[in-house]
C-alpha positions as CSV (number, residue, x, y, z in Angstrom):
1,M,0.0,0.0,0.0
2,K,1.4,3.4,-1.0
3,Q,1.1,6.3,1.3
4,Y,-0.2,9.4,-0.4
5,N,0.8,12.9,0.6
6,Q,-2.2,14.4,-1.0
7,R,-4.5,13.6,1.9
8,G,-7.0,16.3,1.0
9,T,-7.5,14.9,-2.5
10,D,-7.9,11.4,-1.2
11,A,-10.3,12.4,1.5
12,H,-12.3,14.4,-1.1
13,T,-12.4,11.3,-3.4
14,Y,-13.5,9.0,-0.7
15,T,-16.1,11.4,0.6
16,V,-17.6,11.8,-2.9
17,L,-17.5,8.1,-3.4
18,A,-19.3,7.4,-0.1
19,L,-21.9,10.1,-0.8
20,T,-22.5,8.8,-4.3
21,L,-23.0,5.3,-3.1
22,T,-25.4,6.4,-0.3
23,G,-27.3,8.6,-2.7
24,T,-27.5,5.8,-5.3
25,A,-28.7,3.3,-2.6
26,I,-31.4,5.8,-1.4
27,G,-32.5,6.6,-4.9
28,G,-32.6,2.9,-6.0
29,F,-34.6,2.0,-2.9
30,T,-37.0,4.8,-3.4
31,L,-37.5,3.9,-7.1
32,S,-38.1,0.3,-6.3
33,A,-40.4,1.0,-3.4
34,V,-42.5,3.6,-5.3
35,S,-42.5,3.0,-9.0
36,Q,-45.4,5.4,-9.7
37,W,-45.1,8.9,-10.9
38,Q,-44.8,10.2,-7.3
39,G,-41.7,8.1,-7.1
40,K,-40.2,9.6,-10.2
41,I,-40.9,13.1,-8.9
42,L,-39.3,12.2,-5.6
43,A,-36.3,10.8,-7.4
44,L,-36.0,14.0,-9.5
45,I,-36.2,16.1,-6.3
46,I,-33.4,13.9,-4.7
47,V,-31.2,14.3,-7.8
48,I,-31.7,18.1,-7.9
49,G,-31.0,18.4,-4.1
50,W,-28.0,16.1,-4.5
51,G,-26.6,18.3,-7.3
52,L,-27.2,21.5,-5.2
53,G,-25.6,19.8,-2.2
54,V,-22.5,18.8,-4.1
55,R,-22.1,22.3,-5.6
56,W,-22.5,23.9,-2.1
57,W,-20.1,21.4,-0.5
58,S,-17.4,21.9,-3.1
59,R,-17.9,25.6,-2.8
60,T,-17.3,25.5,0.9
61,R,-14.1,23.5,0.6
62,P,-11.0,25.2,2.1
63,H,-8.9,24.8,-1.1
64,H,-10.3,24.7,-4.6
65,T,-8.7,22.2,-7.0
66,S,-8.9,22.3,-10.8
67,D,-10.9,19.1,-10.6
68,T,-13.9,19.1,-12.9
69,H,-16.4,16.2,-12.5
């Protein structure tokens, strides 16, 4: 196992990965639980809220990287 000096970047990557997996699990569970149009609207709201949350979170990070996802 290599030790990386860029702890900030690694922490950023792992946090995004964990949040993505959590969001995907919640979204998938919601879609499978409610497959009607209410479920689709709820999923849309989750996706929009997710995008806004990620933008806010990356904006409040102490150092900005040239990372574009």
